[in-house]
KOLTORGU-932545 format. One record per residue: residue number from 1; chain; z, x, y of N, C-alpha, C in turn; residue in three letters. Coordinates in nm, 2 decimals, padded with zeros to 4 digits. Example, Ala and Ser with C-alpha at 12.3 -4.5 7.8 and 13.67 -1.06 7.14 Angstrom:
BEGIN
<r 1; A; <00.78; 01.32; -00.57>; <00.78; 01.23; -00.45>; <00.78; 01.32; -00.33>; Ala>,
<r 2; A; <00.71; 01.28; -00.22>; <00.71; 01.37; -00.11>; <00.79; 01.29; 00.00>; Ser>,
//
This chain:
BEGIN
<r 1; A; <16.49; 07.56; 13.51>; <16.44; 07.68; 13.57>; <16.29; 07.70; 13.55>; Unk>,
<r 2; A; <16.22; 07.73; 13.66>; <16.08; 07.75; 13.64>; <16.04; 07.87; 13.55>; Unk>,
<r 3; A; <15.94; 07.85; 13.47>; <15.90; 07.95; 13.37>; <15.76; 07.99; 13.40>; Unk>,
<r 4; A; <15.74; 08.11; 13.45>; <15.61; 08.16; 13.48>; <15.61; 08.31; 13.47>; Unk>,
<r 5; A; <15.49; 08.37; 13.45>; <15.48; 08.52; 13.44>; <15.35; 08.56; 13.50>; Unk>,
<r 6; A; <15.35; 08.68; 13.56>; <15.23; 08.73; 13.62>; <15.13; 08.77; 13.52>; Unk>,
<r 7; A; <15.00; 08.73; 13.54>; <14.89; 08.77; 13.44>; <14.79; 08.86; 13.50>; Unk>,
<r 8; A; <14.78; 08.86; 13.63>; <14.68; 08.95; 13.70>; <14.74; 08.99; 13.83>; Unk>,
<r 9; A; <14.65; 09.05; 13.91>; <14.69; 09.10; 14.04>; <14.75; 08.98; 14.13>; Unk>,
<r 10; A; <14.68; 08.87; 14.12>; <14.73; 08.75; 14.20>; <14.72; 08.62; 14.12>; Unk>,
<r 11; A; <14.74; 08.63; 13.99>; <14.74; 08.51; 13.91>; <14.87; 08.51; 13.82>; Unk>,
<r 12; A; <14.92; 08.38; 13.80>; <15.04; 08.36; 13.72>; <15.02; 08.25; 13.62>; Unk>,
<r 13; A; <15.08; 08.26; 13.51>; <15.07; 08.16; 13.40>; <15.20; 08.08; 13.40>; Unk>,
<r 14; A; <15.19; 07.95; 13.42>; <15.30; 07.86; 13.42>; <15.31; 07.80; 13.28>; Unk>,
<r 15; A; <15.44; 07.79; 13.23>; <15.46; 07.74; 13.10>; <15.56; 07.62; 13.10>; Unk>,
<r 16; A; <15.53; 07.51; 13.03>; <15.62; 07.40; 13.02>; <15.66; 07.39; 12.87>; Unk>,
<r 17; A; <15.78; 07.38; 12.84>; <15.83; 07.37; 12.70>; <15.86; 07.22; 12.68>; Unk>,
<r 18; A; <15.81; 07.17; 12.57>; <15.83; 07.02; 12.54>; <15.91; 07.01; 12.41>; Unk>,
<r 19; A; <15.99; 07.11; 12.37>; <16.07; 07.10; 12.25>; <15.99; 07.12; 12.13>; Unk>,
<r 20; A; <16.05; 07.08; 12.01>; <15.98; 07.10; 11.88>; <15.90; 06.98; 11.84>; Unk>,
<r 21; A; <15.79; 07.00; 11.77>; <15.71; 06.89; 11.72>; <15.76; 06.85; 11.58>; Unk>,
<r 22; A; <15.69; 06.76; 11.52>; <15.74; 06.71; 11.39>; <15.73; 06.82; 11.28>; Unk>,
<r 23; A; <15.65; 06.93; 11.31>; <15.64; 07.04; 11.21>; <15.74; 07.15; 11.24>; Unk>,
<r 24; A; <15.82; 07.12; 11.34>; <15.93; 07.22; 11.37>; <15.89; 07.33; 11.47>; Unk>,
<r 25; A; <15.76; 07.33; 11.51>; <15.71; 07.43; 11.60>; <15.73; 07.39; 11.74>; Unk>,
<r 26; A; <15.75; 07.49; 11.83>; <15.77; 07.46; 11.97>; <15.64; 07.41; 12.03>; Unk>,
<r 27; A; <15.64; 07.31; 12.12>; <15.53; 07.26; 12.19>; <15.53; 07.32; 12.33>; Unk>,
<r 28; A; <15.42; 07.38; 12.37>; <15.42; 07.44; 12.51>; <15.29; 07.40; 12.57>; Unk>,
<r 29; A; <15.29; 07.38; 12.70>; <15.17; 07.37; 12.78>; <15.16; 07.48; 12.88>; Unk>,
<r 30; A; <15.05; 07.54; 12.90>; <15.03; 07.65; 12.99>; <14.92; 07.62; 13.09>; Unk>,
<r 31; A; <14.93; 07.68; 13.21>; <14.83; 07.67; 13.31>; <14.83; 07.79; 13.40>; Unk>,
<r 32; A; <14.72; 07.85; 13.43>; <14.71; 07.97; 13.51>; <14.67; 07.93; 13.65>; Unk>,
<r 33; A; <14.74; 07.98; 13.75>; <14.71; 07.95; 13.89>; <14.68; 08.09; 13.96>; Unk>,
<r 34; A; <14.60; 08.08; 14.06>; <14.57; 08.20; 14.14>; <14.62; 08.18; 14.29>; Unk>,
<r 35; A; <14.68; 08.28; 14.34>; <14.74; 08.27; 14.47>; <14.65; 08.36; 14.56>; Unk>,
<r 36; A; <14.58; 08.30; 14.66>; <14.49; 08.38; 14.74>; <14.54; 08.40; 14.88>; Unk>,
<r 37; A; <14.64; 08.33; 14.92>; <14.70; 08.35; 15.05>; <14.78; 08.48; 15.06>; Unk>,
<r 38; A; <14.73; 08.57; 15.15>; <14.79; 08.71; 15.16>; <14.93; 08.70; 15.22>; Unk>,
<r 39; A; <14.95; 08.60; 15.30>; <15.09; 08.58; 15.36>; <15.19; 08.55; 15.25>; Unk>,
<r 40; A; <15.15; 08.47; 15.15>; <15.24; 08.44; 15.04>; <15.26; 08.56; 14.95>; Unk>,
<r 41; A; <15.15; 08.63; 14.92>; <15.16; 08.75; 14.83>; <15.24; 08.86; 14.89>; Unk>,
<r 42; A; <15.24; 08.87; 15.02>; <15.32; 08.98; 15.08>; <15.47; 08.96; 15.09>; Unk>,
<r 43; A; <15.51; 08.83; 15.09>; <15.65; 08.79; 15.10>; <15.70; 08.74; 14.97>; Unk>,
<r 44; A; <15.79; 08.82; 14.90>; <15.84; 08.79; 14.77>; <15.91; 08.66; 14.76>; Unk>,
<r 45; A; <15.99; 08.63; 14.86>; <16.07; 08.50; 14.86>; <15.97; 08.38; 14.88>; Unk>,
<r 46; A; <15.87; 08.40; 14.97>; <15.77; 08.29; 14.99>; <15.69; 08.27; 14.86>; Unk>,
<r 47; A; <15.66; 08.38; 14.79>; <15.58; 08.37; 14.67>; <15.66; 08.30; 14.56>; Unk>,
<r 48; A; <15.79; 08.33; 14.55>; <15.88; 08.27; 14.45>; <15.89; 08.12; 14.47>; Unk>,
<r 49; A; <15.90; 08.08; 14.60>; <15.91; 07.94; 14.63>; <15.78; 07.87; 14.60>; Unk>,
<r 50; A; <15.67; 07.93; 14.63>; <15.53; 07.87; 14.60>; <15.51; 07.85; 14.45>; Unk>,
<r 51; A; <15.55; 07.95; 14.37>; <15.53; 07.94; 14.23>; <15.63; 07.84; 14.17>; Unk>,
<r 52; A; <15.74; 07.82; 14.22>; <15.84; 07.72; 14.17>; <15.78; 07.58; 14.20>; Unk>,
<r 53; A; <15.72; 07.56; 14.32>; <15.66; 07.44; 14.36>; <15.55; 07.40; 14.27>; Unk>,
<r 54; A; <15.46; 07.50; 14.24>; <15.35; 07.48; 14.15>; <15.39; 07.45; 14.01>; Unk>,
<r 55; A; <15.50; 07.51; 13.97>; <15.55; 07.49; 13.83>; <15.60; 07.34; 13.82>; Unk>,
<r 56; A; <15.67; 07.30; 13.93>; <15.73; 07.16; 13.93>; <15.62; 07.06; 13.93>; Unk>,
<r 57; A; <15.51; 07.08; 14.00>; <15.40; 06.99; 14.00>; <15.33; 06.99; 13.86>; Unk>,
<r 58; A; <15.32; 07.10; 13.80>; <15.26; 07.11; 13.67>; <15.35; 07.04; 13.57>; Unk>,
<r 59; A; <15.48; 07.05; 13.58>; <15.58; 06.98; 13.49>; <15.56; 06.83; 13.50>; Unk>,
<r 60; A; <15.55; 06.78; 13.63>; <15.53; 06.64; 13.65>; <15.40; 06.59; 13.58>; Unk>,
<r 61; A; <15.30; 06.66; 13.59>; <15.17; 06.63; 13.53>; <15.18; 06.62; 13.38>; Unk>,
<r 62; A; <15.24; 06.72; 13.32>; <15.26; 06.73; 13.18>; <15.35; 06.61; 13.13>; Unk>,
<r 63; A; <15.46; 06.59; 13.19>; <15.55; 06.48; 13.15>; <15.49; 06.34; 13.17>; Unk>,
<r 64; A; <15.40; 06.33; 13.27>; <15.34; 06.20; 13.29>; <15.22; 06.18; 13.20>; Unk>,
<r 65; A; <15.18; 06.28; 13.12>; <15.07; 06.27; 13.03>; <14.94; 06.28; 13.10>; Unk>,
<r 66; A; <14.93; 06.33; 13.23>; <14.81; 06.34; 13.30>; <14.74; 06.48; 13.29>; Unk>,
<r 67; A; <14.81; 06.58; 13.24>; <14.75; 06.71; 13.23>; <14.67; 06.72; 13.11>; Unk>,
<r 68; A; <14.54; 06.77; 13.12>; <14.45; 06.80; 13.01>; <14.41; 06.94; 13.03>; Unk>,
<r 69; A; <14.43; 07.02; 12.93>; <14.39; 07.16; 12.94>; <14.24; 07.17; 12.96>; Unk>,
<r 70; A; <14.19; 07.25; 13.06>; <14.05; 07.26; 13.09>; <13.96; 07.30; 12.96>; Unk>,
<r 71; A; <14.02; 07.38; 12.88>; <13.94; 07.42; 12.76>; <13.91; 07.31; 12.66>; Unk>,
<r 72; A; <13.99; 07.20; 12.67>; <13.97; 07.09; 12.59>; <13.91; 06.97; 12.66>; Unk>,
<r 73; A; <13.88; 06.98; 12.79>; <13.83; 06.87; 12.87>; <13.68; 06.86; 12.86>; Unk>,
<r 74; A; <13.63; 06.76; 12.80>; <13.49; 06.73; 12.79>; <13.44; 06.67; 12.92>; Unk>,
<r 75; A; <13.31; 06.68; 12.94>; <13.25; 06.62; 13.06>; <13.28; 06.47; 13.06>; Unk>,
<r 76; A; <13.26; 06.40; 12.95>; <13.28; 06.26; 12.94>; <13.42; 06.22; 12.97>; Unk>,
<r 77; A; <13.52; 06.30; 12.93>; <13.66; 06.27; 12.96>; <13.69; 06.29; 13.11>; Unk>,
<r 78; A; <13.63; 06.40; 13.16>; <13.65; 06.42; 13.31>; <13.59; 06.31; 13.39>; Unk>,
<r 79; A; <13.47; 06.25; 13.35>; <13.41; 06.14; 13.42>; <13.51; 06.02; 13.42>; Unk>,
<r 80; A; <13.58; 06.00; 13.32>; <13.68; 05.89; 13.32>; <13.79; 05.92; 13.43>; Unk>,
<r 81; A; <13.84; 06.04; 13.43>; <13.94; 06.08; 13.54>; <13.88; 06.07; 13.68>; Unk>,
<r 82; A; <13.75; 06.12; 13.69>; <13.68; 06.11; 13.82>; <13.67; 05.96; 13.87>; Unk>,
<r 83; A; <13.63; 05.88; 13.77>; <13.61; 05.73; 13.81>; <13.75; 05.67; 13.85>; Unk>,
<r 84; A; <13.85; 05.70; 13.77>; <13.98; 05.64; 13.80>; <14.05; 05.69; 13.93>; Unk>,
<r 85; A; <14.04; 05.83; 13.95>; <14.11; 05.89; 14.06>; <14.03; 05.91; 14.19>; Unk>,
<r 86; A; <13.90; 05.89; 14.17>; <13.82; 05.91; 14.29>; <13.72; 05.80; 14.32>; Unk>,
<r 87; A; <13.63; 05.78; 14.22>; <13.51; 05.69; 14.24>; <13.56; 05.55; 14.28>; Unk>,
<r 88; A; <13.65; 05.49; 14.20>; <13.70; 05.36; 14.22>; <13.77; 05.34; 14.35>; Unk>,
<r 89; A; <13.82; 05.45; 14.41>; <13.90; 05.44; 14.53>; <13.82; 05.47; 14.66>; Unk>,
<r 90; A; <13.71; 05.56; 14.64>; <13.65; 05.61; 14.76>; <13.50; 05.57; 14.77>; Unk>,
<r 91; A; <13.44; 05.53; 14.67>; <13.29; 05.49; 14.67>; <13.28; 05.34; 14.70>; Unk>,
<r 92; A; <13.17; 05.31; 14.78>; <13.14; 05.17; 14.80>; <13.09; 05.11; 14.66>; Unk>,
<r 93; A; <13.11; 04.98; 14.65>; <13.08; 04.91; 14.52>; <12.94; 04.94; 14.48>; Unk>,
<r 94; A; <12.85; 04.92; 14.57>; <12.70; 04.94; 14.54>; <12.67; 05.08; 14.50>; Unk>,
<r 95; A; <12.74; 05.18; 14.57>; <12.72; 05.32; 14.53>; <12.77; 05.35; 14.40>; Unk>,
<r 96; A; <12.89; 05.30; 14.37>; <12.96; 05.32; 14.24>; <12.87; 05.26; 14.13>; Unk>,
<r 97; A; <12.82; 05.15; 14.15>; <12.73; 05.09; 14.05>; <12.61; 05.17; 14.02>; Unk>,
<r 98; A; <12.54; 05.23; 14.12>; <12.43; 05.31; 14.10>; <12.47; 05.44; 14.03>; Unk>,
<r 99; A; <12.58; 05.50; 14.07>; <12.63; 05.62; 14.00>; <12.65; 05.59; 13.85>; Unk>,
<r 100; A; <12.72; 05.48; 13.82>; <12.75; 05.46; 13.68>; <12.63; 05.42; 13.60>; Unk>,
<r 101; A; <12.53; 05.36; 13.66>; <12.40; 05.33; 13.58>; <12.34; 05.46; 13.54>; Unk>,
<r 102; A; <12.33; 05.56; 13.64>; <12.27; 05.68; 13.61>; <12.35; 05.77; 13.51>; Unk>,
<r 103; A; <12.48; 05.76; 13.53>; <12.57; 05.83; 13.43>; <12.55; 05.78; 13.29>; Unk>,
<r 104; A; <12.55; 05.65; 13.27>; <12.54; 05.60; 13.14>; <12.40; 05.61; 13.08>; Unk>,
<r 105; A; <12.30; 05.61; 13.16>; <12.16; 05.61; 13.12>; <12.11; 05.75; 13.09>; Unk>,
<r 106; A; <12.15; 05.85; 13.18>; <12.09; 05.98; 13.17>; <12.19; 06.09; 13.15>; Unk>,
<r 107; A; <12.29; 06.09; 13.23>; <12.38; 06.21; 13.24>; <12.47; 06.22; 13.12>; Unk>,
<r 108; A; <12.55; 06.12; 13.09>; <12.64; 06.13; 12.98>; <12.57; 06.16; 12.85>; Unk>,
<r 109; A; <12.46; 06.10; 12.81>; <12.39; 06.13; 12.69>; <12.36; 06.28; 12.68>; Unk>,
<r 110; A; <12.34; 06.35; 12.80>; <12.30; 06.49; 12.80>; <12.42; 06.58; 12.81>; Unk>,
<r 111; A; <12.52; 06.54; 12.88>; <12.63; 06.63; 12.91>; <12.77; 06.59; 12.85>; Unk>,
<r 112; A; <12.78; 06.46; 12.80>; <12.91; 06.41; 12.76>; <12.98; 06.49; 12.66>; Unk>,
<r 113; A; <12.92; 06.56; 12.57>; <12.98; 06.63; 12.46>; <13.02; 06.77; 12.50>; Unk>,
<r 114; A; <12.97; 06.82; 12.62>; <13.00; 06.96; 12.66>; <13.15; 06.96; 12.71>; Unk>,
<r 115; A; <13.21; 07.08; 12.69>; <13.33; 07.11; 12.76>; <13.30; 07.13; 12.91>; Unk>,
<r 116; A; <13.38; 07.08; 13.00>; <13.35; 07.09; 13.14>; <13.32; 07.23; 13.19>; Unk>,
<r 117; A; <13.39; 07.32; 13.14>; <13.38; 07.46; 13.20>; <13.26; 07.54; 13.13>; Unk>,
<r 118; A; <13.19; 07.47; 13.03>; <13.08; 07.54; 12.97>; <12.95; 07.50; 13.03>; Unk>,
<r 119; A; <12.95; 07.40; 13.12>; <12.82; 07.36; 13.18>; <12.78; 07.46; 13.29>; Unk>,
<r 120; A; <12.66; 07.51; 13.28>; <12.61; 07.62; 13.37>; <12.50; 07.56; 13.45>; Unk>,
<r 121; A; <12.46; 07.63; 13.56>; <12.35; 07.59; 13.65>; <12.22; 07.57; 13.57>; Unk>,
<r 122; A; <12.20; 07.66; 13.47>; <12.07; 07.64; 13.39>; <12.07; 07.51; 13.32>; Unk>,
<r 123; A; <12.18; 07.47; 13.27>; <12.18; 07.34; 13.20>; <12.14; 07.23; 13.29>; Unk>,
<r 124; A; <12.18; 07.23; 13.41>; <12.15; 07.13; 13.51>; <12.00; 07.14; 13.55>; Unk>,
<r 125; A; <11.95; 07.26; 13.57>; <11.81; 07.28; 13.60>; <11.72; 07.22; 13.49>; Unk>,
<r 126; A; <11.75; 07.25; 13.36>; <11.68; 07.19; 13.25>; <11.69; 07.04; 13.25>; Unk>,
<r 127; A; <11.80; 06.99; 13.27>; <11.82; 06.84; 13.27>; <11.74; 06.78; 13.38>; Unk>,
<r 128; A; <11.74; 06.83; 13.50>; <11.66; 06.77; 13.61>; <11.51; 06.78; 13.58>; Unk>,
<r 129; A; <11.47; 06.89; 13.53>; <11.33; 06.90; 13.49>; <11.29; 06.80; 13.39>; Unk>,
<r 130; A; <11.38; 06.78; 13.29>; <11.34; 06.68; 13.19>; <11.33; 06.54; 13.24>; Unk>,
<r 131; A; <11.40; 06.51; 13.35>; <11.38; 06.38; 13.41>; <11.25; 06.36; 13.48>; Unk>,
<r 132; A; <11.18; 06.46; 13.51>; <11.05; 06.46; 13.57>; <10.93; 06.46; 13.47>; Unk>,
<r 133; A; <10.96; 06.45; 13.34>; <10.86; 06.46; 13.24>; <10.83; 06.32; 13.18>; Unk>,
<r 134; A; <10.71; 06.31; 13.12>; <10.67; 06.19; 13.06>; <10.77; 06.16; 12.95>; Unk>,
<r 135; A; <10.81; 06.03; 12.94>; <10.90; 05.99; 12.83>; <11.05; 05.99; 12.88>; Unk>,
<r 136; A; <11.07; 06.02; 13.01>; <11.21; 06.03; 13.06>; <11.27; 05.89; 13.09>; Unk>,
<r 137; A; <11.18; 05.79; 13.10>; <11.23; 05.66; 13.13>; <11.29; 05.60; 13.01>; Unk>,
<r 138; A; <11.39; 05.51; 13.03>; <11.47; 05.45; 12.92>; <11.44; 05.30; 12.91>; Unk>,
<r 139; A; <11.33; 05.26; 12.98>; <11.30; 05.11; 12.99>; <11.17; 05.08; 12.91>; Unk>,
<r 140; A; <11.13; 05.18; 12.83>; <11.00; 05.16; 12.75>; <10.88; 05.15; 12.84>; Unk>,
<r 141; A; <10.89; 05.19; 12.96>; <10.77; 05.19; 13.05>; <10.71; 05.33; 13.06>; Unk>,
<r 142; A; <10.58; 05.33; 13.07>; <10.51; 05.46; 13.08>; <10.54; 05.53; 13.21>; Unk>,
<r 143; A; <10.52; 05.66; 13.22>; <10.54; 05.73; 13.34>; <10.67; 05.81; 13.35>; Unk>,
<r 144; A; <10.70; 05.87; 13.46>; <10.82; 05.95; 13.48>; <10.91; 05.88; 13.58>; Unk>,
<r 145; A; <11.03; 05.93; 13.59>; <11.13; 05.87; 13.68>; <11.09; 05.91; 13.83>; Unk>,
<r 146; A; <11.13; 05.82; 13.92>; <11.09; 05.85; 14.06>; <11.17; 05.96; 14.11>; Unk>,
<r 147; A; <11.12; 06.02; 14.23>; <11.20; 06.12; 14.29>; <11.34; 06.08; 14.33>; Unk>,
<r 148; A; <11.35; 05.95; 14.38>; <11.47; 05.89; 14.42>; <11.57; 05.89; 14.31>; Unk>,
<r 149; A; <11.53; 05.86; 14.19>; <11.62; 05.85; 14.07>; <11.67; 05.99; 14.03>; Unk>,
<r 150; A; <11.58; 06.09; 14.04>; <11.61; 06.23; 14.01>; <11.71; 06.28; 14.11>; Unk>,
<r 151; A; <11.69; 06.25; 14.24>; <11.78; 06.29; 14.34>; <11.92; 06.23; 14.32>; Unk>,
<r 152; A; <11.92; 06.10; 14.28>; <12.05; 06.03; 14.25>; <12.13; 06.10; 14.14>; Unk>,
<r 153; A; <12.06; 06.14; 14.03>; <12.13; 06.21; 13.92>; <12.18; 06.34; 13.97>; Unk>,
<r 154; A; <12.11; 06.41; 14.05>; <12.15; 06.54; 14.11>; <12.28; 06.52; 14.19>; Unk>,
<r 155; A; <12.27; 06.41; 14.28>; <12.38; 06.38; 14.37>; <12.51; 06.35; 14.29>; Unk>,
<r 156; A; <12.49; 06.27; 14.18>; <12.61; 06.23; 14.10>; <12.68; 06.36; 14.04>; Unk>,
<r 157; A; <12.59; 06.44; 13.98>; <12.65; 06.57; 13.92>; <12.72; 06.65; 14.02>; Unk>,
<r 158; A; <12.66; 06.67; 14.14>; <12.73; 06.75; 14.24>; <12.86; 06.69; 14.28>; Unk>,
<r 159; A; <12.87; 06.56; 14.29>; <12.99; 06.49; 14.33>; <13.10; 06.51; 14.23>; Unk>,
<r 160; A; <13.06; 06.49; 14.10>; <13.16; 06.50; 13.99>; <13.22; 06.65; 13.98>; Unk>,
<r 161; A; <13.13; 06.74; 13.99>; <13.17; 06.88; 13.98>; <13.25; 06.93; 14.11>; Unk>,
<r 162; A; <13.22; 06.87; 14.22>; <13.29; 06.89; 14.34>; <13.44; 06.85; 14.33>; Unk>,
<r 163; A; <13.46; 06.74; 14.26>; <13.60; 06.69; 14.24>; <13.67; 06.79; 14.14>; Unk>,
<r 164; A; <13.59; 06.84; 14.04>; <13.65; 06.93; 13.94>; <13.70; 07.06; 14.01>; Unk>,
<r 165; A; <13.62; 07.11; 14.10>; <13.66; 07.23; 14.18>; <13.78; 07.20; 14.27>; Unk>,
<r 166; A; <13.77; 07.08; 14.34>; <13.88; 07.04; 14.43>; <14.01; 07.03; 14.35>; Unk>,
<r 167; A; <14.00; 06.98; 14.23>; <14.13; 06.96; 14.15>; <14.16; 07.08; 14.07>; Unk>,
<r 168; A; <14.09; 07.20; 14.09>; <14.12; 07.32; 14.03>; <14.10; 07.32; 13.87>; Unk>,
<r 169; A; <14.01; 07.24; 13.83>; <13.98; 07.23; 13.69>; <13.88; 07.34; 13.65>; Unk>,
<r 170; A; <13.78; 07.36; 13.74>; <13.68; 07.47; 13.73>; <13.68; 07.54; 13.86>; Unk>,
<r 171; A; <13.62; 07.66; 13.86>; <13.62; 07.75; 13.98>; <13.51; 07.72; 14.07>; Unk>,
<r 172; A; <13.39; 07.70; 14.01>; <13.27; 07.68; 14.09>; <13.19; 07.55; 14.04>; Unk>,
<r 173; A; <13.11; 07.50; 14.14>; <13.03; 07.38; 14.11>; <12.90; 07.42; 14.06>; Unk>,
<r 174; A; <12.86; 07.40; 13.93>; <12.74; 07.45; 13.87>; <12.61; 07.38; 13.93>; Unk>,
<r 175; A; <12.64; 07.26; 14.00>; <12.52; 07.19; 14.05>; <12.50; 07.22; 14.20>; Unk>,
<r 176; A; <12.59; 07.29; 14.26>; <12.59; 07.31; 14.41>; <12.46; 07.37; 14.46>; Unk>,
<r 177; A; <12.41; 07.48; 14.39>; <12.30; 07.55; 14.44>; <12.17; 07.52; 14.37>; Unk>,
<r 178; A; <12.17; 07.42; 14.28>; <12.05; 07.39; 14.20>; <11.96; 07.30; 14.28>; Unk>,
<r 179; A; <11.84; 07.34; 14.30>; <11.74; 07.26; 14.37>; <11.68; 07.15; 14.28>; Unk>,
<r 180; A; <11.66; 07.04; 14.34>; <11.59; 06.93; 14.27>; <11.45; 06.96; 14.24>; Unk>,
<r 181; A; <11.40; 06.96; 14.12>; <11.26; 06.99; 14.09>; <11.17; 06.88; 14.14>; Unk>,
<r 182; A; <11.05; 06.93; 14.18>; <10.95; 06.83; 14.22>; <10.89; 06.76; 14.10>; Unk>,
<r 183; A; <10.86; 06.63; 14.12>; <10.80; 06.56; 14.01>; <10.65; 06.56; 14.03>; Unk>,
<r 184; A; <10.58; 06.61; 13.93>; <10.43; 06.62; 13.94>; <10.37; 06.50; 13.88>; Unk>,
<r 185; A; <10.31; 06.42; 13.97>; <10.24; 06.30; 13.92>; <10.09; 06.33; 13.89>; Unk>,
<r 186; A; <10.04; 06.26; 13.80>; <09.90; 06.28; 13.77>; <09.81; 06.23; 13.89>; Unk>,
<r 187; A; <09.72; 06.32; 13.92>; <09.63; 06.29; 14.04>; <09.53; 06.18; 14.00>; Unk>,
<r 188; A; <09.53; 06.08; 14.09>; <09.43; 05.97; 14.07>; <09.31; 05.99; 14.16>; Unk>,
<r 189; A; <09.20; 06.01; 14.09>; <09.07; 06.04; 14.17>; <08.99; 05.91; 14.17>; Unk>,
<r 190; A; <08.97; 05.86; 14.29>; <08.90; 05.73; 14.31>; <08.75; 05.75; 14.28>; Unk>,
<r 191; A; <08.69; 05.64; 14.24>; <08.54; 05.64; 14.22>; <08.47; 05.66; 14.35>; Unk>,
<r 192; A; <08.36; 05.74; 14.35>; <08.28; 05.75; 14.47>; <08.18; 05.63; 14.48>; Unk>,
<r 193; A; <08.11; 05.63; 14.59>; <08.02; 05.51; 14.61>; <07.91; 05.50; 14.50>; Unk>,
<r 194; A; <07.86; 05.61; 14.46>; <07.75; 05.60; 14.35>; <07.81; 05.55; 14.22>; Unk>,
<r 195; A; <07.93; 05.59; 14.19>; <07.99; 05.55; 14.06>; <08.02; 05.40; 14.07>; Unk>,
<r 196; A; <08.07; 05.35; 14.18>; <08.10; 05.21; 14.20>; <07.97; 05.13; 14.18>; Unk>,
<r 197; A; <07.86; 05.17; 14.25>; <07.74; 05.10; 14.24>; <07.69; 05.09; 14.09>; Unk>,
<r 198; A; <07.70; 05.21; 14.02>; <07.65; 05.21; 13.88>; <07.73; 05.11; 13.80>; Unk>,
<r 199; A; <07.86; 05.11; 13.82>; <07.95; 05.01; 13.74>; <07.91; 04.87; 13.77>; Unk>,
<r 200; A; <07.89; 04.84; 13.90>; <07.86; 04.70; 13.93>; <07.72; 04.66; 13.87>; Unk>,
<r 201; A; <07.62; 04.75; 13.88>; <07.49; 04.72; 13.82>; <07.50; 04.70; 13.67>; Unk>,
<r 202; A; <07.58; 04.78; 13.60>; <07.60; 04.77; 13.46>; <07.67; 04.63; 13.42>; Unk>,
<r 203; A; <07.77; 04.60; 13.51>; <07.84; 04.47; 13.49>; <07.74; 04.35; 13.51>; Unk>,
<r 204; A; <07.66; 04.36; 13.61>; <07.56; 04.26; 13.64>; <07.46; 04.24; 13.53>; Unk>,
<r 205; A; <07.41; 04.35; 13.48>; <07.31; 04.35; 13.37>; <07.37; 04.28; 13.24>; Unk>,
<r 206; A; <07.50; 04.30; 13.22>; <07.57; 04.24; 13.10>; <07.57; 04.09; 13.12>; Unk>,
<r 207; A; <07.60; 04.05; 13.24>; <07.61; 03.90; 13.27>; <07.47; 03.84; 13.25>; Unk>,
<r 208; A; <07.36; 03.91; 13.30>; <07.23; 03.86; 13.29>; <07.18; 03.84; 13.14>; Unk>,
<r 209; A; <07.22; 03.94; 13.06>; <07.17; 03.93; 12.92>; <07.27; 03.86; 12.83>; Unk>,
<r 210; A; <07.38; 03.81; 12.89>; <07.48; 03.74; 12.81>; <07.57; 03.82; 12.72>; Unk>,
<r 211; A; <07.58; 03.95; 12.75>; <07.67; 04.03; 12.67>; <07.80; 04.06; 12.73>; Unk>,
<r 212; A; <07.83; 04.01; 12.85>; <07.95; 04.04; 12.92>; <08.07; 03.97; 12.84>; Unk>,
<r 213; A; <08.17; 04.04; 12.81>; <08.28; 03.98; 12.73>; <08.35; 03.86; 12.80>; Unk>,
<r 214; A; <08.38; 03.76; 12.73>; <08.45; 03.64; 12.79>; <08.60; 03.67; 12.80>; Unk>,
//
């Protein structure tokens, strides 16, 4: 028999009992769902059927070991689920490779330890800004990351959080409305004609007097 109880105006808590653990305490898994369809809410029989179906789906997830409570789901763990259930099946090989390179190089070191539902838009704003600063490269080369690389990191984050929303793990995508920051490159001011002539004359004089470095 389905086990659920109403928690709010249109939300219900589903409960799955898994018996007793080795310590003798009952093991339970809970999940809160929200019903937004007014047609379901207005018809008690239809609502009951809907809740029973949601409970059965939840029960299958728990018994299959696929359910992870959102409060305990880290970003790195969700990336594993995202790759297994979405990326490996729907992304082109070249795209998946690019996504994983950026994930392993930049995104996971910054967000991997966060719980998924704790990542806010400001975290992503700070992260993207950091990619545009000196020292952001991981290949020991000077300079900043390219605009294309920063856009790719933004795209990867939006994709991952979109799946989290789609799968009802979180309610909103924290990367959806975040704008990619502009990368400010140092302005290169070319020498003017007078400066070039002065440099050439100095170089020529060094050659004449034998002081030009070999």
